Steps between C-alpha positions, in 0.01 A plus 500: 500500500215399275471179300387540139441257214705606201252328267248774581737760354684292239247268334759352267660309789422130477557408864352651813763722661445669837735766621536709814532870419495818700171678562599783264554263208171320569311832502669611177409173325143529627467859371642397163248217473211733583621755244516229233149382588359853487672559163341185359163607641527846340592343166195276519270787608614722211463219243868487417604179336819321422629455147555137595129452573344426164680378190465747216426787736844655445415613148221721637725670752854512369591661173793407278763770455435749222697475180690808379240548225216500754686751716542733200132465406395585855730802503352622170145446627576693818661783302193523271267495803690777679514707182121468463450593864727801454278631216185493714355834614568594864143438615 
């Protein structure tokens, strides 16, 4: 049996709770913690950022849903583009 601190795995706990668990559970929790740490490290290395990071940043990343008029305009633009491409010579 291994003794673990639940606060290491559940940071929302307000009191320090220690618990005896089997070796298998301790290893699984340890692997999960390492996987979470490596995920955070990869995010940082690849310059990924959270939408919660900077106020006003969401407008640069997320787009509002298209209106039906905008969808129709895009469809017409695509149809005109493909028609123009279809009239090009083979070479």
